[in-house]
N, C-alpha and C positions, 0 to 999 in steps of 0.2 A: 774646821767647818762644822757648825752645829748640825745635828741630824735634822732631816726635813720634818716639819710639823705634820702631824697627821691631818688628813683632810677634815676640815671643819664640817660638822653635821649640818645638813641643810636646815635653814630656819623652819620652825614649825609653822605650818599653814593654818592660821586660825579660822579660815573660811571653809576649806574643802570638806573636812570631816563633818561639821554641822550641816553642810549642804547635802551630803550623802544621807545623813540621818533624817533630815526634813523630807527629802525625796522618798525615803523608804516609808516613813510614817504616812506620808500623803498617799502612797500607793496602797498601803494596807487599809487606810481609811476608805479609799475609793472602792476597794474590793468588798469591804464590809458593807458599805452603803449600797453597792450594787446588789449584794445578796439580800439585804433587807428589802430593797425596792422590788426585787424579783419575787420574794415571798409575799409581799403585800399585793403585788399585781396578780399573783395566783390565788390569793385569798378572795372570798366573796365580799368585796368591798361594799357592794350595795347593801349588805346587812347593816352597815353602820347608819343607814338612814331609817331603819325600822325598829320600833320599840313596842312590839305588840303585848297586849295583856290577854292571855287565853283564859277561858273559863265561861261559866254560864252567863247568858244575857237574857234573863226571864222577861217575858213581854209585860208582866205586871209592873215592871219598872218604867214602861213606856206610856205614851199618851193613850187615851181611851181608844179601844178598838184595835190596838197594835197586834199584829200576828207575826209569828216567826216563819220565814220562808227558808227552804233549803233547795239548792239547785247546784248542778255541777259546773265547774269551770271547764275550759277547753281541754284540759288534760285529765279530767275526771275528778279532780279535787272537789269535795263537797263543801260548798260555801253556805254561810248563814247570813240572813239579813232580816231587818225589821221592815214590815210594810205597815205604814201608818196611814190610815184612810183619812180623807178630808172630813172635816167636822162642820157641816153646814149648820146654820141656826136651826133650832128645834122645829120651827114652823115650816122649814123647807125640807123637801124630800128629793135627794139626788137620784134621778132615774136614768140619766144619760152618763156614759163614760166621760170622765173629766180630765183636766190637766194634771200632770204628775212631774215630780222632780226626783232624779237620782242623786243621792247625797254620798259623795266620796270624801271620807274624813281624813284627818291628819295622821302623822306617823306613829303616834303613841296611844296607848289605851285600847278601847274598843267602842262599840256602839254606846255603851252605858255612859261614857264620858264625852260623847260627841253629839248625842241626839238633840241637846239643847240648842245647837247652832241653827237648826232648822225648825225648832218647835213652834215658831210663829206661822209656818206655812199651812199645816192642816186646818187651823181655824180660819184661814183666809181662803180655803177652798181647794187646796192642792194636796193630792196624794203624795206621799214621800216614801221612797225605799232607801234605807240606810244600810249600806253594805259593810260587812266586816271582811276585809281581805283575808286571804289564807294565813292561818296562824293567829288571827285576831278573834277574840270572843269564842264562839262555837264553831268557827270555820276550821276545817282540817288543814294540815300541811304547815309549812313554815315559809315566811317571806324571805326570799334571798335575791330575787331579781325583779327589777322594775317591769320587765316584760310580763312577768307572771301577774303582777298587780293589774296591768292593763288588760290581760286576758280575763281576770276576775271581774273587772269593771264592765267589760264587754258582755260577759254572761249575765251580770246584774241588769244591764240595760235591756237585754232580751227578756229577763224574768219580769221586770217592771212592765214592759209593753204587753206581756201576756196576762196581766191581772184584769179580771172582768170590769173592775171599776175604772180602768185607765183607758183614755183615748190615745192610741199609739201615735197619732199624728200631732199630739200636743205634749211632748216630753222635753223637759229641760234638765240641765245638770248643774249641781252646786258642788264646788270643790274648795276645800280649805287647806292651805299650806301644802303639804305633800299631795293631798287629794287634788289640789289645783293642777299640779303637773300631770296627774293621771287623767283628770278631766279634760285638759287641753288635748292630750293625745287621743282620747276617745272621741271628743267632738270633731277633731280634725278628720277622722275616718268615718264619721257617722252623719251623713247629710240629713237624717231624719230628726236630729236634735234641733230644737227651735230656739233655745236660749241657753246661755252659759254664764253662770255666776262664779266668779273667782274671788275668794277672800284670802288675803295675805299670801298670795302665791309667790313662787320663785320662778325666775326666767331660765335658770340653767342649773343642773345638778353640780357641775364643776364650780360654778361661781358661788353658789350658796355654801359649798364646802370651804371655798377660799375665804368667804366672809366669816364663817365660824372660826377659822384659824387666825385671820388677820384684820377683821373689822371691815368697814366700808368707807373708802375703797380698800381692798386688801393689798398688802405689800407684795413685793416681788417674790419673797420666799413662800408666802402662803399661796400665791398663784402657781408657783412651780410645783409645790407639793400636791395641790389639787389637780394640776394638769397630769402629773405622773400617776396618781392613785385613782382618780375618779373619771369614769367614762361620761361623756355628755350625750349619750344616745337618748333619744326621746326628750331632748331639751325643749321646754315649752316655747322658747323664743323662736325656734326653728319650725315649730308646728302651728303656731297660732295663726299664721297667715292663711292656713288651709281651712280655718274655721269660718263657715259662712253664716252661722247664726249670730245674732246680736250678742254682745258681751258686756257684762257689768263687772268692773274691777273695783274692789273695796280694799283699802289698805290704810293702816294707821301710820302716821309719820313718826311715831316714837317706837316703832317695831324694831327690837334689837335682835330678834331671831332671824327674820327675813327683812332686810332693809327695804324701805318703800321704793328705792330705785329699781327694784325688780319689777314692780307693777308698772312703773313708768316705761321700762324697756319693753314690756309686753304690750302696753298701749301703743308704742311707736311701731312695733313689729306687726301688729294686727292689720289685716287688709280690709276688714269690714267695719260695721258699726260698733263703736266702743263708747260706753259710758264709764268714765273714770272718776272715782271719788277717793280723795286722800283726806283722812280724818285726823284733825289736829289733836295730838296727845294720845292717839290710839295705839295700843300695843298689839301683840300678836294674837292672843287667844281670848281677849275680853272686849272686843268691839261692841257686842250687843249690850254689855253692861255699861261701858263708858259712853257709847253713842247709840242710844235707843233708835235713832232715825235709820239705822242700818236695816231694821226689819221693814220699815215703810218703803225704803228705797228698793229692797229686794222684791217685796210683794208687788209694787208698782211696775217694776221692770218685768217680772214674770207674767203679770197680767197682760202687759203689752205684747210680750214675746209669744206667750202660749195661748193668747186669746183666739177664739174661733176665727176672727177676721185677720189674724196675723199672717204675713206672707210666708 
């Protein structure tokens, strides 16, 4: 009788070892991803929205009569701003305090690169105060939180109202791009504001981040990343319904930085009077160049809103 055959080795399982390997890799990747997300959530993500240029902003670079103002923000940070007085025709003498506009600029540069956005207003009879947020221009500090920029804008509104040339009952706000988000938040809490002009604004911090990552509309991955990394606190779409002043919305339909759908969303979320203008072929930063009627529309709107007989 032949000796018994040794037990045959079990057939190799071609599935189980790879399964264990894939599972281990997935776990390691998940741990790494969690650590990356945690570090990003602890980091000052708001800083990704701010691109300040610090340095001198000499008033000689501004319109005639421009003067530099300095005043503290709520936490004591000293801010700098240009006050540009109205420029009535030579035959007129301004003796009574007049209407004024607080200019809240976009996220890059400083006063020097943004003054031109409202340069048509002083010749039309409006005083303008252009704020440099903390860390911009000659303002102290560093921008790291949107709440700080709102506090800076709040201080600037008070400084503007305190100027002897200004009628504090006839003040409006102009906000461009990121400045539009700050402008909505400020107007929502400031019933004394009589008119709000928003140029190329975004409706939500999280949504504009998703657009930057994944276009308009953003894909699922872009929305997920934005949802994880970006807070939507002080989102304009949530605050604009609290604005009681008339609103002028200006947006170019070729804007690739902030898609025009943002302004449409703000228009739909507003509770009060809204004049919405979408400009064919207009891009993000050059509406005054490509569509000169922007100046006329803004001046007409502010005259209605800030006129002595305005409600």
